[in-house]
C-alpha positions in Angstrom: -23.6 -8.8 -4.5 -22.8 -6.0 -2.2 -19.4 -4.4 -1.8 -18.0 -3.3 1.6 -15.3 -0.7 2.2 -12.0 -1.9 3.6 -8.3 -1.0 3.5 -5.5 -2.4 1.4 -2.1 -2.2 3.2 0.8 -2.7 0.8 4.4 -3.3 2.0 7.3 -3.5 -0.4 10.4 -4.8 1.3 13.5 -6.9 1.0 12.7 -10.6 0.4 14.7 -11.6 3.4 12.3 -9.7 5.7 9.3 -11.9 4.7 9.9 -14.6 7.2 10.0 -12.2 10.1 7.3 -9.8 8.9 4.7 -12.4 8.3 4.2 -13.5 11.9 4.2 -9.8 13.0 1.4 -9.0 10.5 -0.7 -11.8 12.0 0.0 -10.8 15.5 -1.1 -7.2 14.7 -4.5 -8.4 13.5 -4.2 -9.4 9.9 -6.3 -12.4 9.0 -4.0 -13.2 6.0 -1.8 -11.7 3.4 -0.6 -12.1 -0.2 3.1 -12.1 -1.3 4.5 -11.7 -4.8 7.9 -10.7 -6.2 8.5 -7.0 -6.9 11.0 -5.4 -9.1 11.7 -1.7 -9.9 13.9 1.3 -9.3 13.9 3.7 -6.4 16.1 5.5 -3.9 18.1 2.3 -3.3 18.7 1.8 -7.0 17.5 -1.0 -9.2 15.9 -4.0 -7.4 15.7 -6.6 -10.1 15.9 -10.0 -8.2 18.9 -11.1 -10.3 20.5 -12.3 -7.0 19.0 -12.8 -3.6 20.3 -9.7 -1.9 18.6 -7.5 -4.4 15.1 -9.1 -4.5 12.0 -7.5 -3.1 8.5 -8.7 -2.3 5.2 -7.0 -2.3 3.0 -8.0 0.7 -0.7 -7.0 0.5 -3.1 -7.2 3.4 -6.9 -6.5 3.2 -8.2 -5.4 6.6 -10.4 -3.1 8.5 -9.2 0.5 9.2 -8.2 -0.1 12.8 -6.0 -3.1 11.8 -4.5 -1.1 8.9 -3.4 1.6 11.4 -1.9 -1.1 13.8 0.0 -2.7 10.9 1.4 0.6 9.7 2.4 1.6 13.2 4.1 -1.7 13.9 5.9 -1.8 10.6 7.3 1.7 11.0 8.3 1.1 14.6 9.9 -2.3 14.1 11.4 -2.2 10.5 11.7 1.3 9.0 14.9 2.3 10.6 17.0 -0.7 9.5 15.3 -1.9 6.3 14.4 -0.4 3.0 10.7 -0.6 2.7 7.7 1.2 1.2 4.3 1.2 3.0 1.0 2.6 1.7 -2.7 2.2 2.4 -5.5 2.4 -0.2 -9.2 2.3 0.1 -10.7 -0.9 -1.4 -14.1 -2.4 -2.0 -14.5 -6.1 -1.3 -17.1 -8.9 -1.2 -17.3 -11.3 1.7 -16.0 -8.7 4.2 -16.3 -11.2 7.0 -13.1 -12.8 5.7 -11.1 -9.7 6.4 
C-alpha cells in the first residue's frame, strides 16, 4: 500500500453556513467533504452548541494542492468579511489518491 501526498483543508465556521458553503466547495473543485460538530473557545468567546446560534461545524476537505488554494481563495473572498471562520491547510498522506 502506497501513500500519496495531498492537502487537508479545514474550515471551522458557524453551523448556519454549512448549507451555503457546501455547494461552493464542490463548485471550487472539491470531490467531497466531511462535516462534524465543533466546540471551543476563541476570539468570539465560547462556542458550545447549547443553542443553534452558537454552534460551529468543522468541514474537512482532502484535495490536491491546486484545489486547496482555490478553496481557500474562494472562502476568504466570499465569507471571511461577514462570518466568523477559521481556515487552515495541512499536508496529509492518503491511500486511493484517485478519490481526491
